C-alpha positions in Angstrom: 9.7 -28.0 -12.4 6.6 -27.6 -10.3 8.6 -27.2 -7.1 10.3 -24.2 -8.7 7.0 -22.4 -9.4 6.5 -19.3 -7.3 3.1 -20.1 -5.9 1.6 -20.7 -2.5 -0.6 -23.7 -1.8 -4.3 -23.3 -1.0 -4.8 -22.5 2.7 -6.7 -24.8 5.1 -10.2 -24.0 6.3 -9.1 -21.9 9.3 -6.5 -19.9 7.4 -9.1 -19.4 4.6 -11.6 -17.8 7.0 -9.0 -15.5 8.5 -7.6 -14.5 5.1 -11.1 -13.7 3.9 -11.8 -11.6 7.0 -8.7 -9.5 6.4 -9.5 -9.1 2.8 -13.0 -7.8 3.7 -11.4 -5.3 6.1 -9.1 -4.0 3.3 -12.0 -3.8 0.8 -14.2 -2.1 3.3 -11.5 0.5 3.9 -11.4 1.3 0.1 -15.2 1.6 0.0 -15.4 3.9 3.0 -12.5 5.9 1.5 -14.5 6.3 -1.6 -17.5 7.6 0.4 -15.1 10.2 2.0 -14.1 11.3 -1.5 -17.8 12.3 -2.0 -17.7 14.1 1.3 -14.5 15.9 0.2 -16.3 17.1 -2.9 -19.4 18.2 -1.0 -17.4 20.0 1.6 -16.3 22.4 -1.2 -19.8 22.6 -2.9 -22.0 25.7 -2.3 -25.1 25.0 -0.1 -23.8 21.5 1.0 -20.8 23.0 2.7 -23.1 25.1 4.9 -24.6 21.9 6.3 -21.3 20.7 7.6 -20.5 22.6 10.8 -16.7 22.0 10.8 -14.6 24.8 9.5 -12.1 22.7 7.7 -14.0 19.5 6.9 -12.3 19.2 3.5 -8.9 18.5 5.1 -10.6 16.5 7.9 -12.2 14.1 5.3 -8.9 14.1 3.3 -7.0 12.8 6.4 -9.3 9.9 6.9 -9.4 9.2 3.2 -5.6 9.0 3.1 -5.3 6.8 6.2 -7.9 4.4 4.9 -6.4 4.0 1.4 -2.7 4.0 2.4 -2.5 2.8 6.0 -5.5 0.5 6.5 -5.7 -1.0 3.0 -2.0 -1.8 2.8 -1.7 -3.2 6.3 -4.9 -5.2 6.0 -3.6 -6.7 2.8 -0.4 -7.7 4.7 -2.9 -9.5 6.9 -4.3 -11.2 3.9 -1.0 -12.6 2.7 0.3 -13.5 6.1 -2.9 -15.2 7.1 -3.0 -17.1 3.8 0.5 -18.5 4.6 -0.3 -19.3 8.3 -0.9 -22.6 10.0 -3.7 -23.1 12.5 -1.5 -22.1 15.5 -2.6 -19.3 17.8 -5.9 -18.7 16.1 -7.3 -16.5 19.0 -4.3 -14.1 18.7 -5.1 -13.9 14.9 -8.8 -13.1 15.4 -8.1 -10.7 18.2 -5.6 -8.8 15.9 -8.4 -8.7 13.3 -11.0 -7.5 15.8 -8.8 -4.7 17.1 -7.8 -3.6 13.6 -11.5 -3.6 12.4 -12.6 -1.7 15.6 -9.8 0.8 15.1 -10.8 1.3 11.4 -14.4 1.9 12.5 -13.4 4.5 15.1 -11.1 6.3 12.7 -14.1 6.4 10.2 -16.5 8.0 12.7 -14.0 10.4 14.3 -14.6 13.3 11.9 -18.2 13.4 13.0 -17.5 13.8 16.7 -16.5 17.4 16.6 -13.8 19.8 15.3 -10.7 17.8 14.5 -8.0 20.3 13.5 -6.5 18.1 10.7 -2.7 17.9 10.1 -1.4 16.8 6.7 1.9 15.5 8.0 3.8 12.8 6.2 2.9 9.1 6.2 0.0 9.1 8.8 -1.9 12.4 8.6 -3.8 12.9 11.8 -6.9 14.5 13.3 -6.2 16.2 16.6 -9.1 14.6 18.4 -9.2 12.0 21.2 -11.6 9.7 19.2 -9.2 9.6 16.2 -6.2 8.8 18.3 -8.1 6.0 20.1 -9.0 4.5 16.7 -5.4 4.9 15.4 -4.0 3.3 18.6 -6.5 0.4 18.5 -5.7 -0.3 14.8 -2.0 -0.1 15.6 -2.4 -2.6 18.5 -4.3 -5.0 16.2 -1.6 -4.8 13.5 1.2 -5.4 16.1 -0.6 -8.5 17.2 -0.9 -9.6 13.6 2.9 -9.2 13.2 3.6 -11.2 16.3 1.2 -14.0 15.3 2.8 -14.1 11.8 6.1 -15.1 13.4 4.4 -17.7 15.6 2.1 -19.3 12.9 3.9 -19.0 9.6 5.0 -22.2 7.8 8.6 -23.1 8.1 10.9 -23.1 5.1 12.2 -26.5 3.9 15.8 -27.6 3.4 15.3 -27.9 -0.3 14.5 -24.4 -1.4 11.6 -24.3 -3.8 9.4 -21.5 -5.1 7.0 -21.9 -2.2 9.8 -21.5 0.3 11.1 -18.4 -1.5 7.7 -16.7 -1.3 7.3 -17.7 2.4 10.7 -16.2 3.1 9.7 -13.0 1.3 6.5 -12.9 3.5 8.7 -13.5 6.6 11.2 -10.7 5.9 8.2 -8.4 5.2 7.0 -9.1 8.8 10.5 -8.4 10.1 10.4 -5.0 8.5 7.0 -4.4 10.0 8.2 -5.3 13.5 11.2 -3.0 13.1 8.7 -0.2 12.0 6.7 -0.7 15.2 9.9 -0.6 17.4 11.0 2.6 15.5 7.6 4.3 16.2 8.1 3.6 19.9 11.6 4.9 19.9 10.6 8.1 18.1 7.8 8.7 20.5 10.2 8.7 23.5 12.9 10.7 21.7 11.1 13.7 20.2 12.2 17.1 21.5 9.5 18.7 23.6 9.7 21.8 21.6 8.1 20.2 18.5 4.3 20.5 18.3 1.6 20.1 15.7 2.6 19.0 12.3 6.3 19.1 13.0 5.8 16.7 15.9 3.8 14.1 13.9 6.2 14.3 11.0 9.0 13.2 13.3 6.9 10.7 15.1 6.0 8.8 11.9 9.2 9.5 9.9 11.3 6.5 10.8 8.5 3.9 11.0 6.9 5.4 7.8 10.1 4.9 5.8 10.6 1.4 7.2 7.1 0.1 6.6 7.7 0.9 2.9 10.1 -2.1 2.9 7.2 -4.3 4.1 5.0 -3.1 1.2 7.8 -3.5 -1.3 8.6 -7.1 -0.2 4.9 -8.1 -0.3 4.7 -6.6 -3.8 7.7 -8.6 -5.0 6.1 -11.8 -3.6 3.0 -10.9 -5.6 5.0 -10.2 -8.8 6.7 -13.7 -8.7 3.3 -15.3 -7.8 1.4 -13.5 -10.6 4.1 -14.2 -13.1 4.1 -17.9 -12.4 0.4 -18.5 -12.4 0.0 -16.5 -15.6 2.4 -18.8 -17.4 5.7 -16.9 -17.4 8.9 -18.9 -16.8 11.1 -17.1 -14.4 14.8 -17.5 -15.1 15.7 -17.0 -11.5 16.0 -20.0 -9.1 14.1 -20.0 -5.8 17.4 -19.9 -4.0 18.4 -16.7 -5.8 15.0 -15.2 -5.2 15.4 -15.9 -1.5 18.8 -14.2 -1.5 17.3 -11.2 -3.2 14.5 -11.0 -0.6 17.3 -11.0 2.1 19.2 -8.4 0.1 16.1 -6.2 -0.1 16.1 -6.1 3.7 19.8 -5.5 4.1 19.5 -1.7 4.2 17.4 -1.9 7.4 20.6 -2.8 9.3 21.2 1.0 9.2 18.1 1.7 11.2 19.6 1.1 14.7 22.7 3.2 13.6 20.5 6.1 12.5 18.6 6.0 15.8 21.8 5.7 17.8 23.7 8.3 15.9 21.0 11.0 15.3 18.3 12.3 17.6 14.8 11.9 16.1 14.4 15.7 16.1 17.6 16.3 14.1 18.0 17.0 10.4 20.4 14.0 10.2 17.6 11.6 11.2 15.3 12.9 8.5 18.1 13.0 5.9 19.4 9.5 6.4 16.0 7.9 6.3 15.4 9.6 2.9 18.7 8.1 1.7 17.8 4.7 3.1 14.6 4.5 1.1 15.9 6.3 -2.0 18.9 3.9 -2.5 18.0 0.9 -0.5 14.6 0.1 -1.7 15.8 -0.9 -5.2 18.2 -3.7 -4.1 15.6 -6.4 -4.5 13.0 -4.6 -6.6 15.2 -4.0 -9.6 16.5 -7.5 -10.1 13.2 -9.2 -9.4 11.4 -6.6 -11.5 13.8 -7.2 -14.4 13.5 -11.0 -14.1 9.8 -10.8 -14.0 9.6 -8.4 -17.0 12.0 -10.5 -19.1 9.9 -13.6 -18.3 6.7 -11.9 -19.4 8.4 -10.6 -22.6 9.6 -14.1 -23.4 6.1 -15.6 -23.0 3.9 -12.6 -23.8 0.6 -14.5 -24.1 -0.6 -15.5 -20.7 -2.0 -18.9 -19.8 -5.7 -19.0 -20.8 -7.9 -17.9 -17.9 -5.2 -15.9 -16.2 -5.2 -12.8 -18.4 -6.4 -10.6 -15.4 -3.4 -11.7 -13.3 -1.0 -10.9 -16.2 -2.5 -7.5 -16.8 -2.3 -6.4 -13.2 1.3 -7.6 -13.1 2.3 -5.6 -16.1 0.8 -2.3 -14.9 2.1 -2.9 -11.4 5.7 -3.2 -12.7 5.2 -0.2 -14.9 3.8 2.1 -12.2 6.3 1.1 -9.6 9.2 1.5 -12.0 8.1 5.0 -13.2 7.5 6.0 -9.6 11.0 4.9 -8.7 12.6 6.8 -11.6 10.7 10.0 -10.7 12.1 9.6 -7.1 15.6 10.4 -8.5 14.2 13.6 -10.1 13.1 15.2 -6.8 14.9 18.5 -6.2 12.6 20.2 -3.7 9.2 20.3 -2.0 7.1 20.3 -5.1 4.6 18.0 -6.7 7.3 15.7 -8.0 7.3 14.2 -4.5 3.7 13.0 -4.6 4.3 11.9 -8.2 7.1 9.6 -6.9 5.2 8.0 -4.0 1.9 7.8 -5.9 3.7 5.7 -8.6 5.1 3.4 -5.9 1.9 3.2 -4.0 -0.2 2.4 -7.1 2.4 -0.2 -8.1 1.9 -2.0 -4.8 -1.9 -1.6 -5.0 -2.1 -3.1 -8.5 0.0 -6.1 -7.2 -2.5 -6.5 -4.4 -5.4 -6.2 -6.8 -3.9 -9.0 -8.9 -3.5 -11.3 -5.9 -7.1 -10.5 -4.8 -8.4 -11.6 -8.2 -6.2 -14.8 -8.1 -7.1 -16.0 -4.6 -10.8 -15.4 -4.7 -11.5 -18.9 -6.0 -9.2 -20.3 -3.4 -11.2 -18.6 -0.7 -14.4 -20.2 -1.9 -15.7 -17.4 -4.3 -16.1 -17.3 -8.0 -13.2 -16.8 -10.4 -12.9 -13.3 -11.8 -13.2 -13.3 -15.6 -14.7 -11.3 -18.5 -13.8 -8.2 -20.5 -14.3 -5.7 -17.6 -11.9 -7.6 -15.4 -9.3 -7.8 -18.1 -9.6 -4.1 -18.8 -9.7 -2.9 -15.2 -5.9 -3.0 -14.5 -5.2 -1.0 -17.7 -7.9 1.6 -17.0 -6.7 2.1 -13.4 -3.0 1.9 -14.3 -3.2 4.2 -17.3 -5.1 6.8 -15.3 -2.6 6.7 -12.5 0.3 6.9 -15.1 -1.2 10.1 -16.5 -1.7 11.3 -12.9 1.9 11.0 -11.9 3.3 12.2 -15.2 1.2 15.3 -14.8 2.5 15.8 -11.3 6.1 15.3 -12.3 5.7 17.6 -15.2 4.2 20.3 -13.0 6.8 19.8 -10.3 9.5 20.5 -12.9 7.9 24.0 -13.3 7.8 24.7 -9.6 4.2 23.8 -8.6 4.4 23.2 -4.8 3.0 20.2 -3.0 0.2 20.3 -0.4 -1.5 23.3 -2.0 -4.8 23.7 -3.7 -6.8 26.2 -5.7 -5.2 29.6 -6.1 -2.4 28.7 -3.7 -0.9 26.5 -6.4 0.0 29.6 -8.5 -0.7 28.0 -11.9 0.5 30.8 -14.2 2.5 29.2 -16.9 1.0 27.1 -19.7 3.2 24.1 -18.7 1.9 24.3 -15.1 -1.7 24.3 -16.2 -1.2 21.6 -18.7 0.6 19.3 -16.3 -2.0 19.7 -13.5 -4.8 19.2 -16.1 -3.2 15.9 -17.2 -3.0 15.0 -13.5 -6.7 15.7 -12.9 -7.8 13.9 -16.0 -5.7 10.9 -15.2 -7.0 10.9 -11.6 -10.6 10.8 -12.9 -9.8 7.7 -15.1 -8.1 6.0 -12.2 -11.1 6.6 -10.0 -13.2 4.8 -12.6 -10.7 1.9 -12.6 -10.7 1.7 -8.8 -14.5 1.6 -8.7 -14.4 -1.2 -11.4 -12.1 -3.2 -9.1 -14.5 -3.0 -6.2 -17.6 -3.8 -8.3 -15.8 -6.8 -10.0 -14.8 -8.2 -6.6 -18.3 -7.7 -5.2 -19.8 -9.6 -8.1 -17.4 -12.4 -7.4 -18.1 -12.7 -3.7 -21.8 -12.1 -3.6 -24.0 -15.2 -3.1 -25.1 -16.9 -6.3 -28.7 -16.6 -5.2 -28.4 -12.8 -5.5 -27.6 -13.0 -9.2 -30.4 -12.2 -11.7 
């Protein structure tokens, strides 16, 4: 029945404008991150590196690149989905949240050019030790916090008869609850860190709790996208909306442990770090596995997508594949080697592909042209296959002891297996970059004014 389809209705004019603005912020962060990739390469290139006055501009640019692609892109797309589902209540709060987030992103972007930054590659939110960077990060964080508050105030209510729309709206709501809990955890960590921790050790502990919690937000939003993409591409999901709603709630259940962890263990303790790892390792699959299986089975049952929705189906397939492989690799982690980035790269790319698919799908609903054509159909496969090679190469190398957060001769690539694994990683990374650029070009061609076409 139509009521059981996992889709969201088209937004009204006000929600459409706000959704579009958040989408543009997310896309801009990816474009700017791509430009920083060029700077990263130039910072290690003879002659060009002499133009840059900063001693360690490679890591400085890398910090900003990571923050734009993981922090800003993901949280801005949360703004896309929450705004898409919002009513016209509290519009000023919504636009203020967007303005602050955009201003924070801009300040983060220019911060490397304001002086020596002393970059730190800590977990979750790597930082530059500069006043300008922290002003930008704080401004963006304030904007995102307002977005979360507005989401609770302006989201549509769930009906008494649970349909597919209601299930997706509940999934978006619990994702916002996780985001709010992450914000509270960040504040608690800030006030509880031992004064003896400085530098990278300090920021690892500052972002450890909130960084793990926000992954539940990303996962919930991805699951909403999976159900949505499966429905619009013609798959018949053999899971009722009520069961889907229960699974979304089950996916949030592990977060009841968060207050216990903060109450039982000091932020600076090993117990605090350990239990958050266990929380994400075992708790994140409670909703992802059953929804992922249901979605996969529905696609297998109706393999050929609805005509005109091949792009949505392709992004869905590769999103499930990458997220699943990343999750499996997570159980193979035995130390601080490159198996760790193989795990989280798989998970991150799984989420990103889901967001790419939703972007393609909602563009016509936001007043732009529908994405179609051979390039659009191939893009998810190119990006996803490249990333699959990338993470397999990392996991392979990690099994032979290649350590994470090293580069060049520091990696100690002596065995054939180590060299082969990292070569596969690099080749896959190059292919995925091509796929990422294709996504941006395809979206640009869809949103540019018709008069600009040749």
